C-alpha positions in Angstrom: 0.1 -0.2 0.1 2.7 2.6 0.7 4.6 1.8 -2.5 0.8 2.5 -4.0 0.7 5.7 -2.5 4.1 6.9 -3.3 4.0 10.3 -4.8 6.9 10.0 -6.9 10.0 7.6 -7.9 13.3 8.2 -9.0 15.1 6.1 -11.6 17.6 3.8 -10.0 19.9 3.5 -12.8 21.0 7.1 -12.8 22.7 9.9 -10.5 21.0 12.7 -12.6 19.4 15.1 -10.2 16.9 15.9 -13.0 15.3 12.3 -12.8 11.6 12.7 -14.1 8.7 12.2 -11.7 6.1 9.7 -12.6 2.5 11.1 -12.3 0.5 9.6 -9.6 -2.4 7.8 -11.0 -5.8 8.2 -9.2 -6.7 5.4 -7.1 -9.7 3.8 -8.4 -12.6 2.8 -5.9 -16.3 2.0 -5.9 -17.7 5.2 -4.8 -21.1 5.7 -4.0 -22.7 9.1 -4.1 -23.7 10.9 -1.2 -27.2 12.1 -2.9 -28.0 9.2 -4.9 -27.3 5.5 -5.9 -24.7 6.6 -8.5 -21.0 5.2 -8.3 -17.9 6.3 -9.9 -14.4 4.7 -9.8 -12.5 7.6 -8.6 -13.2 10.7 -6.2 -12.2 13.2 -9.1 -14.9 11.8 -11.1 -17.4 11.9 -8.3 -17.1 15.3 -7.4 -16.5 16.7 -11.1 -18.6 14.6 -13.4 -21.3 13.7 -11.0 -22.1 15.8 -7.8 -21.2 19.1 -9.4 -23.2 18.8 -12.6 -26.0 16.9 -11.5 -26.8 17.5 -7.9 -25.4 21.4 -8.4 -23.0 21.7 -5.6 -19.3 22.1 -5.4 -18.8 19.9 -2.1 -15.1 20.7 -1.6 -15.3 24.4 -2.1 -18.1 24.6 0.4 -16.1 22.5 2.9 -13.1 24.9 2.1 -15.3 27.9 2.4 -16.7 27.0 6.1 -13.1 26.0 7.1 -13.9 21.9 7.9 -11.2 19.7 8.8 -10.5 16.3 8.0 -12.5 15.0 11.3 -15.1 17.4 10.2 -15.5 16.0 6.8 -15.7 12.4 8.2 -18.6 13.4 10.2 -20.2 15.3 7.4 -20.3 12.3 5.1 -21.4 10.0 7.7 -24.4 12.5 8.8 -25.3 12.7 4.9 -25.7 9.3 4.7 -27.6 8.9 7.9 -29.9 11.7 7.6 -30.7 11.3 3.9 -29.9 15.0 3.3 -30.5 16.6 0.1 -27.6 18.2 -1.9 -29.6 21.9 -1.6 -29.1 21.5 2.3 -25.6 20.8 2.6 -24.4 24.3 3.3 -27.0 24.8 5.7 -26.0 21.5 7.7 -22.3 22.9 7.7 -23.5 26.5 8.9 -25.3 24.9 11.8 -22.9 22.2 12.4 -25.6 19.7 12.5 -23.3 17.0 11.9 -20.4 17.9 14.7 -20.8 15.0 17.0 -18.2 12.3 17.8 -21.0 9.5 17.0 -20.8 10.4 13.0 -17.0 9.5 13.0 -18.2 5.9 12.6 -18.8 4.9 9.3 -23.0 4.3 8.5 -22.1 2.1 5.4 -19.7 -0.8 5.0 -16.8 -0.2 2.9 -17.6 3.4 2.5 -15.0 4.4 -0.2 -16.2 8.0 0.1 -14.1 8.3 3.2 -10.9 7.4 1.8 -10.8 10.6 -0.2 -7.6 12.8 0.7 -9.5 15.6 2.0 -6.5 17.4 3.6 -4.7 17.1 0.3 -7.3 18.7 -1.6 -8.0 21.8 0.5 -4.2 22.3 0.7 -3.6 21.9 -3.0 -0.7 24.1 -4.5 1.7 23.2 -1.6 5.3 22.1 -2.8 6.4 18.1 -2.5 7.6 18.6 1.1 4.4 20.0 2.3 2.4 17.2 0.3 4.6 14.5 2.1 3.9 16.4 5.5 -0.1 16.3 4.6 0.3 12.5 3.7 1.7 11.7 6.8 -1.0 13.8 8.8 -3.6 11.9 6.8 -2.0 8.5 7.8 -2.1 9.9 11.6 -5.6 10.5 11.2 -6.4 7.5 10.0 -5.1 5.6 12.9 -6.7 8.3 15.4 -10.0 7.4 13.6 -9.8 3.9 13.8 -9.1 4.0 17.4 -12.2 6.2 18.0 -14.3 3.8 15.4 -13.3 1.1 17.7 -14.4 2.9 21.0 -17.7 3.8 19.4 -18.9 0.0 18.8 -22.0 -0.9 17.4 -23.5 -1.9 21.0 -22.4 0.9 22.6 -23.7 3.5 19.9 -27.1 1.5 20.0 -27.6 1.8 23.9 -26.5 5.2 23.6 -29.4 6.0 21.0 -31.8 3.8 23.0 -31.0 5.8 26.3 -31.5 9.1 24.5 -34.7 8.1 22.8 -35.9 6.9 26.3 -34.9 10.6 27.8 -36.4 12.5 24.9 -39.6 10.6 25.0 -39.8 11.1 28.7 -39.1 14.9 28.2 -41.6 15.3 25.7 -44.1 13.6 27.8 -43.3 15.8 30.9 -43.8 18.9 28.4 -47.2 17.7 27.3 -48.4 17.0 30.9 -47.0 20.5 31.7 -49.1 21.9 28.8 -52.3 20.1 29.8 -52.1 21.2 33.6 -51.4 24.7 32.4 -54.6 24.4 30.0 -56.8 22.8 32.8 -55.8 25.4 35.5 -56.5 28.2 33.0 -60.0 26.6 32.2 -60.6 26.0 35.7 -59.9 29.6 36.6 -62.8 30.4 34.1 -60.2 31.6 31.6 -58.7 29.7 28.3 -55.3 30.0 26.5 -56.9 32.7 24.4 -56.8 35.3 27.3 -52.7 35.2 27.3 -51.5 38.4 27.0 -50.1 39.7 23.7 -51.6 36.7 21.8 -52.8 37.2 18.3 -56.3 35.1 19.5 -57.0 38.2 21.4 -57.5 40.1 18.0 -60.9 41.0 17.0 -62.2 41.1 13.7 -61.8 44.8 12.9 -58.4 45.0 14.4 -57.1 42.0 12.1 -58.9 43.2 9.0 -56.0 44.3 7.3 -53.7 41.5 8.1 -56.7 39.0 7.0 -57.4 41.0 3.8 -53.8 41.2 2.8 -54.2 37.2 2.4 -57.2 37.6 0.3 -55.7 38.6 -2.7 -53.9 36.5 -4.9 -50.8 38.1 -5.5 -49.4 37.1 -2.0 -50.2 33.7 -2.6 -48.2 33.7 -6.3 -45.2 35.4 -4.3 -45.5 32.3 -1.7 -45.9 29.6 -4.7 -43.3 30.7 -6.8 -40.9 30.5 -3.7 -39.4 27.0 -4.7 -37.4 26.6 -1.8 -40.3 27.1 0.4 -43.0 25.0 -1.7 -40.8 22.0 -2.2 -39.7 21.5 1.3 -43.1 21.2 2.2 -43.6 19.0 -0.7 -40.6 16.6 0.0 -41.6 16.5 3.9 -44.9 15.2 3.2 -44.7 13.3 -0.2 -41.2 11.7 0.9 -42.7 10.6 4.1 -46.1 9.4 2.6 -46.1 6.5 4.6 -46.6 8.4 7.7 -49.7 10.2 6.2 -51.5 7.2 4.8 -55.0 6.9 6.5 -54.2 10.1 8.8 -56.2 12.8 9.9 -54.3 16.3 8.7 -55.2 19.6 9.8 -53.6 22.4 7.5 -53.8 25.9 9.7 -53.6 29.0 7.2 -54.1 26.8 4.0 -54.3 29.8 1.6 -54.7 28.2 -1.9 -54.8 24.6 -0.4 -51.1 23.4 -1.7 -50.2 21.7 1.6 -53.6 20.1 2.0 -53.2 19.0 -1.6 -49.8 17.3 -0.8 -51.3 15.7 2.5 -54.2 14.4 0.3 -51.7 13.2 -2.5 -49.6 11.3 0.5 -52.8 9.4 1.1 -54.3 11.3 4.1 -57.6 10.0 4.9 -59.0 13.4 5.8 -57.6 16.9 5.7 -59.1 20.0 7.3 -58.2 23.0 5.5 -58.5 26.4 7.6 -57.9 29.9 6.6 -59.6 33.1 7.9 -59.6 34.9 4.7 -61.6 35.1 1.4 -59.0 32.9 -0.2 -60.7 29.9 1.0 -63.2 30.3 -2.1 -60.3 29.9 -4.3 -58.8 26.9 -2.2 -62.4 25.2 -2.5 -62.6 25.5 -6.2 -58.9 24.5 -6.8 -59.6 21.4 -4.7 -62.4 20.3 -6.6 -60.8 20.9 -9.9 -58.3 18.8 -8.8 -60.5 16.0 -7.6 -59.9 15.9 -4.0 -63.3 17.4 -2.6 -63.9 14.0 -1.0 -60.6 14.2 1.0 -60.3 17.8 1.9 -62.7 20.0 3.7 -62.3 23.6 3.7 -63.3 25.9 6.7 -63.4 29.4 7.2 -62.6 30.8 10.5 -60.4 31.9 13.1 -58.9 28.6 14.2 -58.9 29.3 18.1 -62.8 30.4 17.9 -63.7 27.5 15.5 -65.9 24.7 17.3 -64.8 21.5 15.5 -67.4 19.3 17.3 -70.3 21.3 15.7 -68.5 21.3 12.6 -68.8 17.6 12.6 -64.9 17.5 12.5 -62.4 15.2 14.5 -61.3 17.3 17.6 -57.9 15.6 17.4 -55.6 15.1 14.7 -52.8 12.8 14.0 -50.8 15.6 11.9 -50.8 19.5 11.9 -49.1 21.2 9.1 -48.6 25.2 8.6 -46.9 27.6 6.6 -46.9 30.1 9.5 -43.4 31.6 9.5 -42.9 35.5 8.9 -39.7 37.8 8.5 -37.4 36.7 11.2 -39.6 34.0 11.6 -41.9 35.4 14.6 -43.6 38.4 12.3 -47.0 38.2 11.9 -47.4 36.1 15.1 -48.9 33.1 13.3 -47.2 30.7 15.7 -49.5 31.6 18.5 -52.2 29.8 16.3 -50.4 27.0 15.7 -49.3 26.3 19.2 -52.4 27.0 20.3 -53.6 24.0 17.9 -50.8 21.9 18.9 -52.1 22.1 22.5 -56.0 21.7 22.0 -56.2 19.7 18.7 -53.1 17.3 18.1 -52.9 13.9 19.0 -50.6 13.1 22.2 -47.8 11.3 20.0 -49.2 13.4 16.9 -46.6 15.3 14.6 -46.0 18.8 13.6 -44.7 20.2 10.4 -42.4 21.8 11.0 -41.1 20.7 14.1 -38.3 22.7 14.9 -37.5 26.3 14.2 -33.7 28.0 14.7 -33.2 32.0 14.2 -29.4 32.9 13.4 -27.6 36.4 13.8 -24.6 37.6 12.0 -22.9 40.6 11.1 -22.3 41.9 7.4 -20.2 44.5 5.6 -21.7 46.1 2.2 -20.7 49.5 1.0 -23.2 49.5 -1.3 -25.9 48.9 0.9 -24.9 51.5 3.4 -24.5 54.2 0.5 -28.2 53.7 -0.9 -30.0 53.2 2.4 -28.0 55.1 4.9 -25.5 57.8 3.4 -27.8 58.8 0.7 -29.7 60.9 3.1 -26.6 63.1 3.6 -26.9 64.9 0.1 -30.1 64.6 -1.9 -29.7 66.5 -4.8 -27.6 69.1 -3.1 -30.0 69.0 0.3 -28.5 67.6 3.8 -31.5 65.4 4.8 -29.6 63.4 7.4 -32.2 64.0 10.0 -34.2 61.2 8.0 -31.7 58.5 9.2 -32.6 58.1 12.7 -35.9 57.1 11.3 -34.6 54.8 8.6 -32.3 53.2 11.3 -35.2 52.2 13.4 -36.8 49.7 10.5 -35.4 46.5 10.0 -35.1 46.0 5.9 -35.9 43.1 4.7 -33.4 42.2 1.5 -30.9 39.8 0.3 -27.4 39.7 1.7 -24.4 37.9 -0.7 -22.7 35.3 1.5 -19.4 37.1 0.7 -20.7 40.2 2.8 -21.0 37.9 5.8 -18.4 38.9 8.3 -18.6 36.6 11.2 -19.8 32.8 11.9 -23.5 32.8 12.5 -24.4 32.4 15.9 -27.8 30.4 16.8 -29.7 33.0 18.9 -32.8 30.9 19.3 -33.8 27.3 18.9 -37.8 26.4 19.1 -38.7 22.7 19.8 -42.2 23.0 18.6 -43.4 20.3 20.0 -42.6 21.1 23.4 -42.1 24.9 23.6 -44.9 26.6 25.9 -47.1 28.7 24.1 -46.6 31.2 27.2 -42.9 31.9 26.2 -43.9 33.9 23.3 -46.0 36.4 25.2 -42.9 37.6 26.6 -39.8 39.0 25.2 -37.1 36.4 24.1 -33.4 37.2 24.8 -30.3 35.7 23.9 -26.4 36.6 24.0 -24.2 36.6 21.2 -20.2 37.1 20.5 -19.0 37.7 16.9 -15.3 36.8 16.5 -13.3 38.6 13.8 -10.1 37.0 12.0 -9.5 40.2 9.6 -10.1 44.0 10.2 -13.6 44.7 9.0 -16.1 47.6 8.5 -19.7 46.2 10.0 -22.5 47.9 8.4 -25.1 46.0 10.0 -26.5 42.9 11.6 -28.6 40.2 9.5 -30.8 37.5 10.8 -32.3 34.4 9.1 -34.2 31.3 10.3 -34.1 27.6 9.3 -37.1 25.2 9.8 -36.9 21.3 10.1 -38.9 18.8 9.3 -37.3 16.2 11.7 -40.6 14.7 13.3 -40.5 12.5 9.9 -38.6 9.7 8.9 -36.2 11.6 6.4 -35.1 15.0 7.4 -36.1 18.1 5.4 -34.5 21.5 5.8 -35.9 24.9 4.8 -33.0 27.5 5.2 -33.4 31.1 4.4 -29.5 31.5 5.2 -27.4 33.9 2.8 -25.9 30.6 1.7 -28.9 29.0 0.5 -31.2 29.2 -2.2 -33.2 32.7 -2.0 -36.7 32.7 -0.5 -39.3 35.4 -0.3 -38.4 35.9 3.1 -34.6 36.9 2.5 -33.0 37.8 5.2 -33.7 40.5 8.1 -31.4 43.6 7.8 -30.6 45.6 11.0 -28.5 48.6 9.7 -26.2 50.7 11.8 -26.2 54.6 11.6 -22.5 54.6 11.8 -20.3 51.7 10.6 -18.3 49.7 13.4 -14.7 49.6 12.5 -13.4 46.1 14.1 -9.8 44.9 13.9 -8.5 41.2 13.3 -8.8 39.5 16.9 -11.6 41.7 18.1 -15.0 40.9 18.7 -18.7 42.3 19.0 -20.5 40.9 22.0 -24.1 41.9 23.5 -27.8 40.7 23.7 -30.5 40.5 21.8 -34.0 40.8 22.6 -37.5 39.8 20.4 -40.9 41.2 21.8 -44.1 41.8 20.2 -45.2 45.2 19.6 -47.7 46.3 22.7 -50.3 47.7 20.1 -50.0 45.0 17.8 -48.9 41.3 18.5 -48.4 40.8 14.9 -45.5 43.5 14.5 -42.0 42.6 16.3 -39.6 44.8 18.5 -36.1 43.8 18.1 -33.5 45.6 20.7 -29.7 44.8 20.5 -28.0 45.6 23.5 -24.1 45.7 22.5 -21.6 45.6 25.3 -18.6 45.9 23.1 -18.7 48.5 21.9 -21.2 49.9 24.2 -24.5 50.7 22.0 -28.4 50.1 22.1 -30.3 49.8 18.9 -33.8 49.4 18.5 -35.8 48.2 15.3 -39.4 47.5 14.3 -40.8 45.0 12.0 -44.3 45.9 11.1 
């Protein structure tokens, strides 16, 4: 094997210093793709001739960009195989570091030749021969270390760990359900109801909420959402690719709009789908459902979900699955999560599924001179007039726009992680808070902060991720930008740390107020999303 891996050989019959160096022939294996059943004989063919043209990602470039090391690459490969990750979700997985657990050092496929790829050699390509020899030695050492780790993580031990963790997870979920039920019973025994929770959108009367509801009556907003391929395809994949879990089940679709999610569920084999919406779009939804022949499976109901009497409507009072596309800008804008969590507490079977089941919010920093000049500095000289007094108002509003990945200045901080199966509805009535710290390897001019969210359909057999990250395919949510009045200059090695607080607008629970309290440098920033 050592001879096969030799990078060069010298002629023994000549003492000439200019002996020619043989070109290394690529080692041939039977290599299976990470995303389909295609095989190639070399890693170069796998990356260049198959993955890049067919799955439309440059895997090595993505790994290099996010500074993955050899062990990271091994974990990533095994994680992708275990979770059957789609190629479009790989960068999101890397940004979120979902693969970064020692258990994923254990190969999941016998004789997985994908793991034989010389990752260190590839990312350090261009070094001289001495460096190449050093990299080969490092690779050999890493292989020994990997074998020792894999030996320790025996199949029996891993199985026991998984069983133990699943048991703890089930216990925790049962405890949360009992706590929710106890809370609901207590509210009802006091003559109240969950609807009485402060700052909950259920408290809005018809007149107060009419503007919001009317906005969903027009076809244009539904065209925007349906044309958003990452959004719609994520739901389609989560439902259709997990169709075995939908067959014969009852499904509740909250905020059904034109009925696309209900149609997916019916196509997947659901016994009954109840599609609820509070806007005039339900009339279109009924027509669409009839046009596609699903009127025997899908029942459309108009009304505010919290005020519907399902028993009087001759509908099930408990459902196996709840689906909803409730997310707004920066995840929580519009406050529709209140309705989804109300439905979870009142209408979901004890072991039922919620799609999506987990959501995370991320925050980072960005540097974009064009953005600053067009949106902030613009007001300093408007056709020769000073309008700089406008800047204060401009920087009180968060902006929804796309940020280029190359303008992101620091690693993303996960500031919130919501397990929608267990998180209490009361959490969202109060201000949410989290700390962050951004480190900078190089000198940077920071023009603002940028936030986004990811949604996980992980209650199904196949994990599907909907990401609104700058590193993912753009969605209609784009990113949420928090501009600075004056740029912050940071030097290499410095950091920016602080706290973010997200609360509902006191006058309108569908709107948000975000506060960024910086400790280094000391700065208080307040933004509205309305």
